[in-house]
N, C-alpha and C positions, 0 to 999 in steps of 0.2 A: 083583621080588625075588627069584624063583627063579634069572635072570641074575647079578646080583647074588652071591647066596650061591654060583652055581657060579663066577665071579671076583673073590674078597676082595681086588683090590688096589686100591691110591688111583687109579691112573690108568681101570682098567677104570669105577669109580662115578664116578670126574668125566666120563668120556667119557659113561655112560650119563646122570648129571645136565644134562650141556649138550644130548644129543642130546635130551633127555625136555623138556627148558623150550624150547629150541627149537620147537616142536608145541604148545606150550602159551602163548608169550610173546604172542599175538594174543587170547587170552581171558583174561589175567590182570592186573594190574596189577605193577609194580615190585615195591609194599611186598611182593606175594604170593613174588616169587621172591627177595626176600631174605632172607624167612622160611625158605621153601623148601629154601635154602641152607644156611641156620643153624641148620635143624632139627636134631631128631634123628637120628642116624645111627641107630636101632635101627630105624626105617621100613624103610631099605633092608638091612635083614641085615648092617652092616657092624658090626664087633667094637668093643669099646671101645679098641684099640693105633691107630684111624687116626679116631678123633676128635679129636685137635687136630691133625692136617693141616687139615682143613676149616677148622676154626675159626680157625684162626692164619692161614690163606689169606685168609679172610673182613675177620679187624681191617686187615689190611697191604694191603688193594685199594681202588683208588680207585671211587665208585660213578658215576663219571660226573656227580660234584655236588662242588663245590669249598665248603667250608665252615668257614669264621672264628670262633673264639674269640674273646669278651670276656673278659678276666680282670681280679679287683680290682687299680685302677691302686694306685700305693705315693704319695698326694699329701702324703707329708710325708717330712721323711728319718726319722722314727723313727715310723711308721706300719706296724704290725705285720697286720690286719685293718682292714677296713671295713664298714661296714654299708648296704645300699640304703634311702633313704629313699622314694626313689619313681623310679619309672619312666615318664619320658616318652615312649614310648614301648610298642604293644602287640604278643604274638604275631600275624606278618602282616603288622605294616604295612613302608612302605617306606622305608627309612633313606639318608641320603646322608654322604661324607666332611664332615666336621662339624660334622653337625647332634648339637648335646646330645641323647642318650637315655635318661641315668638320672643320680640327684642320689646322691653318695653322702658318707657322714658319715665322716669318719678322726679321728683325735685332737685336729684342732687346728679343721677347720670344715666345713660341705656346702660340694661343689662339683659341678658339671656337669661331667660324663663325656661327650665327641664321640667320634662312631664315627670311625673313620679311614679309613673303603672302605664303596664303594655295596654296597648289598644289601637284603637282606629280612630282620626280625626274626626267628629261623626258633625261639627257644625261649629261655627265660628261666630259669635252673637256681637262680637266688638271688632269691626273691619278696622284696617291699617288707616293711623291717624284721625281714629276715634277715644272719647276719654273714657273711663271707667271709674267709679270710687273705689278703694280700696274692700272686697270682697264681696266684689260681685260679677256674677259667673262672667267670661267672655270667650268662653268654648266649650262642649262637649266634647265626650269620649266615651266611645261605643266598649264594650270587653271583645267583639267580633262584629266582622265585617257585615254580619247579615244583621246585625242591630240594630246600622244607624238610622234605619226609617224607625226603629219603635222609638228609640232613645230621642229620636228630633221629636215624634209624635207628643211623647209623654211628657216634654219639656214644653212644649207647646201648651198640651191640656191642661198642664198645672202653673200656666203663668198666670191665670185672673185670679190662683188664690194667693199668689207669693206678697200681693202688699202686705196681706196681713201678719205676716208671719214677722216683719221686725217689732212689730209695735208686743208681740205675743213674748218673743225673744228679751225684748228690754224689759219686760214684767219681772221677767224668772231669772233674770241676770244679776246676782249680790251686787251691791254694790264696794267697791274696791277699801281694801281696809287703811285707817289712815296708819301713813307712814313719818318717820320724822320729816322734817324741812326741809327744803331741797338745797342744798350749796347753793353759793350764789354767784354761778360760775356759768361760761358754757359748756356743756354736755351734751352726749347721747346715751341714749338705753341700747345695749343688745340685747332683743329677745329670742327667745326660745324657736326657733323657725317653725313652721309645719310644712315640713317634707312633702307629704303624700296625704289625699282627701281624709284619711281613715288615722292620723294620726293623731296622738292625746297629748303626749308626751315622749321625748328625747331623750339620747343619755350621751354627754360630753364624751368622746372616744379619746380626743387628745387636741390639746392649744398649740397652733402652730406659730404662737406668739405672747410673749410673757410679759408680765405688769410690767409699766414705763415703760414698756418698746412701742417704738414709731412705727404708726401704722399709715397704708394709704387707703384710697378709696378702690374696690375692685381686687383687695390682696387679701389671700383663704389667712384668716386668723383661727378657726378650730372646725373640727371634724365630728359631725351628729351622726351620731346613727339613731337613726328611725325605725318602724314598723315593716321599713321595706329594705332599705339597704345604708350603707354609710356615705354620707357626703359631703365637700368642703363647702364653710358659710363661708361666703364673704362680707369685709366691711363695707361700707355705704359710704363713709365718709373719713376724711383724714384727722386725724390722732396721735392720742396717746392711751393706750389698753391701762386705761387707769386701774381698774379692780376685778378682778375676776369673783363671777359673786357664785357661779356653781364649777366646780372642781373637774377634772379628769373622773372618767367614773362614777358621776353622778346623775343623777334625772334628775328633767325638770319640764313642768307643764308644757304644755305650746302656750306662749306670750309670756312665761316668765322671764325675768329679766335673768341674764345670763352674765352680762358682762356692763362694765361703763367704759364710755370714749371720752376723755376729757379734749376739750380742746388746745389747753394750753398746757406747758409738763408740770408749772407750778399750783396747778389747781390737785395733782394727783395725792397729796393727803386727805386732802378735802372731801374727796371722793371716794377714798378708800374708807374711811370715817361713816360716810353715808351708805355706800357697800355695806358694811355690818348690819346695817339696820334694814336694807334690803331684805339680807340672808337670813336674818335671823341671829347670827352670835353678834359678842356682846360686843360694843364699843369700845373703840382706845381710850381705854382711861390715861388722862394726864400723869404727865412725870410729877408734875409742883400739889398735886391734890395731899393734901393734908390728912386726911382720914385712912390713905394709904399707907403711911410714914409704918406703921404694924408690920407690911405685911411686904415692907422693902427689899429686905435678905433675897425673899424668894425668887422678884424680878427680874434682875441683872443676871440668873441664872436660866433666863428665856432665851435672852439674846445675844449671846455667842450661836445657840443652837439655830435659831434664825437664820444668823449672817454665813453659817455654815450648811446649812441646807441650802441657799441660797448659793453657792459657791461651788456645792460639791459636785456635779457635773459639768455646769457651767456657769461663766460671769456673770452677773445680775449687774448690771451699769446703766445708766441715761447714757443718752447720745452723746452729749455735750463732755459725760465724764468718759467717752471711749475718745472721741475726737482729742479730749485734754491729754489723756496718756498716750496716743500714737505719739501728739507732738511731744510730748517731754519722754517718749522713749522706757515709759514703767509698765512694768506687768501688770495687770489688772488684780491677776490672782494674788497677787503679795497685798491688796491693798485690800483691808475691812472698811465694809459699808455702815454708813449710818442713816443710810436712809429706810426708807417703809420695805421691812421685810429682808434686811439687811442690804438692800440695794446701794449699788457705790454712787455717789455724788461726785459733780466737778468740784466741788470743794474736799471731798476727801484724795480723791487724786492730787489736789493742789497742795495739801498737808501731808499726804508719803513722799510728794515730793521733794519738799524742805524740810522732812522729818522731823514736821512737827505731830506727826498720827504715828501710832504701831504700826507697823505689820503685820501680816497672818505671821503664821508657825511656819517654819521652813519645810514641814512635811505636807504641809496642806499647797504649800507653793508647788512642791515637787510636781504636782498632778495638771499637766495642762489639762485648761479648758478646754470641754469638747464642743465641738459644734452643733447646734442644736439640731434637732433631726428628729424624721416623722415617719413611721411605717403605717400604712393604709392592712386595714383590718383585712382577712382572707380573703380574695375575690376581688377586692376594692382595685380599678385600677386608676391611681393619681391625675387628671386629667379636666381641664378646663371646658366645659360644656361647649364652645365652638369648638374645639381639636376632637370629640367625641362624633359633632356631626361633619367635619370633613373625611375622619378617618371612615367612617362608614360609607361616604359617597365615595372614598376612593378605594372602597374594600380592602383596607387597609385593618390588619389586626392591630389596635391599639396597644395590647402587652408588649407587643412585640418591641413598642417605639423607646428610644433613651430620651427623659426626658431635660429639659434643660431649665425649665422654670423653679420655683423655689419648691425647696423639697422634694426634687426631681418631679413635680409636676409636667406632665407633656402639655406644652401648647400648640395652640393653633399655628406658630412657627414650624414649629418641630415636624407636624405632619406636615407641611407644604415643604419641607428639606427631604423629606423622606420621599415624596413623589414626584420630586424633580421640581416643583414649580417655583422654588426658591432658593438660591445658592446657601450651600453650608457655612457659616458665619462662622471665622475664627479670631482669637483675639490676636491680637499685632500686638510685639511687645519689641519697646525700641532698647538700644544699647543704652547702658545707664548714663543719664545724664544728656540724654538727646528725646526730641521729642520724637511720637509715629507720626510716619508721615502717610496724610490721609492721600488717598490715589483715588481719580476720579472713577466713576464704574456708572456703565448701562447707555444708553441710546440717546445720543445727540444729534439735532438736525444739525446738513451741514449747510453754511451759508451759500447764495449766490456763488461766489468767485470757488468754491470749493466742488462745486455740483460742475462749473463751468471747467476747472479744469481733469477732472474725473471724467466729463463726457469727452474732451478731447483725449486723453489717454486711451481709453475703450475704441475711440475711432480709429488709431495707429494700430490695432492685435493683427488687422488682416493683412499691414504691410510688410513684406519679407525685407528682413533688414540683417546687417552683419555690421563686425565690429573690427575695427583696426586700431592697434596703439602702438606708441614709439614714446623714447625719451628724447626730450630738448635739453643741452647745456646752457642753463639761464647766467652764467658769469657775467660776462657783456650784456645781457638785458639789464639783470638786476642793478648794475653799474649806472645805464640810462637810464631808468627809473628813478635811482637816488638824485641826476640831476634834474632832471624835468620838475620833479617831485616839490618846489621851491614855486614852479609856476602853475600851481593845481594841475596835475597831469596823473590822474590815478593808471594803478594798474589795469582794470577793466578797459580804460581807453587805449592803452597799447598795447592788449591784447586782440579787442576789435580792428585796429587799423592792419596791425602782422597778417590776421586772418582775411583782412577783406585782399589786401596785397596778394597775397597766395590765392584766394579766387578766383585774383585775375588771370592765372596764370592757366585754370582749371575752371573754365567756366560751368562744367557738368555737376560740379559739389553744387553749384547754383542752383540748382534745377530742379523741377518738379516733375512728378508722372501725372498723366490725365488719362481716364478712359474714353476718351473719345475719338472715334474713330478705328477702334477694336485698341486703341494704345498709342499715344503720343509722350515726349521728352515737352515741357516748359519751360525754355529759359527766360532768365528774367536779367533785363540788363543792368538795373540797377541793383547795387549789393548793398542793403540793409540787414545790418548785423545785430540782432536779438537777445539780449544778455538779459537770462533767467534772474529774477531777486526774490527772495523768500521776505513775506510782507506777515504779518498778524492776521489769522484768517486765511490764510493762501498763496499764490504765486503767480508771480506775471511777469512780462517780457518786455521792461522798455526796449525803445530802439534806434540804434544811431544810423540814422539814414546816410545814404552814399560815403559810409565808411572809409574808401579807398579815397576818395574824392577830396577829403576835406582835410585841415590838418590838427596837428596833435593834440595842439591846446582849445581850437574851438570843440574837437571829440569830447577834451575832457570838461570845460565847462558846460556844452550838453549833457555826459553822461551827470554829472552833479545834480543839474538842472531836474531830469528825470527820475533818479533817485527819487528825491525832493518829493515830485507831483506824486511817484510811487507809492511811500510813507503815506502820503496825507489822502489817497484816492482822488485823485484831480487830473489823472493823464486822460487825455482824449485818445478815442479809439485809433486813429493814425500814428497816435507814439507809440501802442504796443500788440497791433496788428498788420501791420507791415513787414512785416521781417523775413527775408530770403533767408539766412543762414542764423543756427541759434548756437551762442555759447552756455555753457552751465558750468561753473566755479566753484567748487566744494574745496579747493585749497587752502582756502585762509580758518577751515573748519579741519587743517590736519590729517583731509583723506589725501593719499598717498593715487588710487588710481578707483574709478569707476564708471562705468557705461551707462549713459543718459538715453532716454525714450525719445524715438524721432517723433518731433511734432507734425500735425498733420500738416501739408501741404507743403513741405519743403522733405529737401532733399538729402540733407545731413546737418545733425549735431556735432560739437565739438566740446566733450567733457575734461575740465581742465585738474590736476592732481596739484598735493602741495610740491615746494621745490625742496629736495634732502641735497645734501652733503653725503658723497659718495667718495671711494678711493678707486682710481682710474691708472688703468698700467701707463703710462709715459717715459718715452727713451731718453728723451733731455734731463730728464730728473734725478735728482743725487742716487736714490733710492730704486729707479725708475719707477717710481708711482708716483702720482700729486693728487691732491682733494680738489673737486669738480663741483657744482650744484647741477641737480639734473631736476626735470618737473616731467611726470608724464601725463599724456594726454590720451584720449581713444574718440575716436570718429566711428558716430556712430552713422551709418547709410541705406537708404534706400535702394533694394540691389534691383529691384527692375530695370534700371535707366544706370545706376552709378555701379562699376565693377570693382573687385576686388585692387587690381594695377590701379584702375583714378584714384581710388581711397590715398592707397601707398606712395603714390604724386605727389600728393597735395600734401600728405604731411611732412614728404619730404622736402619740397619746397617754403612751409612754413614754419620747418626747423633754421632752412638757409637763411631765411629774412631775420630769425629772432638771435640766430649766432653771429651771421658774417654780414647781414643788410642793414645795420642801424642807423646809420646814413638815413634810409629809407622813413624810418618810421620817425623820425625826429624833424621831420619837415610839416 
């Protein structure tokens, strides 16, 4: 300090600092040295006039670390500021060129913003949810991980001098040249985007849309080559591509207009005339201009050339013209366009269909219009920003994925299908004249009734059960039903009555097993027949109580009442939880035979199949055979207390009641 006071000059102080730092460099990190250099000069006894010398020198000095600022991009022609919706990377994360690093909300939509250089995300300046003007720094990128602290320090040190920069740049920026009056219609301008922090101009590699084509926000419309790589450029607004100012293969300065988007298709001609003034090309000359009469013979020669060029590789037509051509069954390649650049309009299609306009030569019509295509530049993979991020996270080589987007572009769904996160979508085709049937997909929560049925079915899995089947001749039973049907008696009531009468002879079938005292058989005095009924959203078993004791007409009336309550959801617990034996009838669906699952707390359930006409031997018949109606039934039993012989004898008794003791059912 004494030495500095004796030599108060910048060079002496600088020399002293450098000498001191050279002795300290192995003891302190670079961050300390930066602070040391930018620290208070009072510590060295330096008078105030020298302070600006050292601070200004620090701001303009490279700290052996190259940092890049990420600025708020202009995502539309009207965007003045944007909000950071989310950061897809965190501070310190490694990033690659072309990788989406944040999502920005503009005045039009939310869009991914990609990094244009490799490096590390050193600092996030604008946090999620915060706004920033277009062009303002929102983050810093360091070239290497070790440069992060230096890049942050350099940015923080230069913040004080930043406010003065806009005023200087504003003075240095020349005023834009005056242009023709803008057309009186709503449109937007597509400018050459800045695809990297060092990009000064870009070259249009390919236009993915043609003049007059309808475009949607977020749709890729062109491929631009910067000083870093080839990248897709998306539209930020819906509309129609009115005019292409910068053609394929041509270059344009960053910010220069490259195309115009019309909001209405009818405004395209006016915007094409305006585009000619922006590109420096001569504006279209009106056909009716008198001074051009001398040059009239030359003008018609250019029109066919323009039309032929527009229809050589593909057909250039308005969306309405394409729709009308499809409705009329007209091949657009045979229609001569009268619109701008030989574009086919709806009027051209109508005239061609009515014969009012000449068709194109057959030689040209023979060449089928090719589908627009685009081939990426060598080394460029056509993929959306989100798809690239997902592929990197899944460690998938994106070049191996077959893209399903426009022009074969790899989309986020393509990556999800490759990883199995999403099922592969397939196009469902219906037969001619039939609509495609849309089937449900995915998980649907079960209703309370469905969960109850599921729990009851699972509860019987531990029950050792067996099944026994036999046929019952139904000719006389059906005759009885036809006789009692006018009185309101149903088949279900008759079946319940027959089963109840058979159970009277075999009470073991009406029993249940209990684990009490090491295993007991619980006999039930009442015979309550539960009948399975399918209703919307589940299954329920209304119960005909004391079925063996009640008349058939009473059972018929009671069953109709129970079914009505089941469908309306008004059954009381006593009307569907008191069954001692269950019947499940699927004969009305044409099912000939099936086995039912044993309900919890019961010893048996009878499955009823459909009645079928069969030929059986008959010694008294003329041909020794006769036709009879048979119904298949299957009894499922709890084998812990019911044995095979018990089940067989019960079915024999049931068949006898339904075939030979019908008078008991009619009571």
